[in-house]
C-alpha positions in Angstrom: 10.5 -1.1 -5.0 6.8 -0.8 -6.1 6.4 1.4 -9.5 2.8 3.1 -9.1 0.7 2.8 -12.3 -1.9 6.3 -11.6 -0.1 9.2 -10.1 -2.4 10.6 -7.6 -2.7 14.3 -6.4 -2.4 16.4 -2.3 -3.9 18.9 -1.1 -4.8 20.0 2.0 -8.8 21.2 2.4 -9.9 23.4 5.6 -13.0 22.0 7.6 -13.9 23.6 10.3 -11.3 24.9 11.6 -8.7 22.2 11.0 -6.7 21.3 7.8 -6.8 17.5 5.9 -4.6 15.9 3.8 -6.7 14.6 0.8 -5.5 12.6 -1.7 -7.0 12.1 -5.3 -6.7 9.8 -8.9 -9.0 9.5 -11.7 -10.9 12.1 -13.5 -12.0 14.7 -10.8 -14.2 16.2 -13.7 -15.4 12.7 -14.1 -19.7 12.1 -14.6 -19.8 9.3 -11.6 -20.1 9.1 -8.2 -16.9 10.0 -6.5 -15.4 6.8 -4.8 -14.3 8.1 -1.1 -12.0 5.5 0.7 -11.3 6.3 3.8 -8.5 4.2 5.5 -9.2 2.2 9.3 -6.6 3.2 12.4 -2.5 3.0 12.5 -3.6 3.8 8.3 -3.0 6.7 6.0 -4.6 7.5 2.7 -2.1 6.6 -0.3 -2.5 2.6 1.3 -5.0 2.5 -1.5 -2.0 3.5 -4.1 -2.1 0.0 -4.7 -6.0 -0.2 -5.0 -6.8 1.8 -6.6 -3.6 1.4 -9.5 -5.3 -2.4 -9.6 -8.6 -0.6 -11.0 -9.6 -0.9 -14.8 -9.0 2.4 -17.3 -12.2 2.4 -17.8 -13.4 3.1 -13.7 -10.8 5.6 -13.4 -11.9 7.9 -16.4 -15.1 7.5 -15.2 -15.1 9.2 -11.4 -12.7 10.6 -9.1 -11.3 9.1 -6.2 -10.6 9.9 -3.0 -9.4 9.4 -0.4 -8.3 11.1 3.2 -5.9 11.0 6.4 -8.2 11.1 9.3 -7.0 14.0 12.0 -3.9 13.2 13.4 -2.2 11.1 10.5 0.0 12.3 7.9 0.1 15.8 6.5 -3.2 17.6 8.5 -2.4 20.2 10.7 -3.9 20.6 14.2 -7.0 23.9 14.5 -6.2 26.8 11.9 -4.8 29.6 13.7 -3.4 27.7 17.2 
């Protein structure tokens, strides 16, 4: 079984009446531009775990890494209040 090297955190973010599942790695207070990852069809944000684990420690410490799930995938919810 795969052993994760860098743990992620998950949050739900509200945007235009919908809640999206977002996975975060790296340094949230990093000064470099965030690396934003968008998966393709039939995939989820957690799929990037292998890639994030392969990045250098210096890269991960300099910037936040963010991967989101498109609507209809994983932990996102339908319109808030509906």
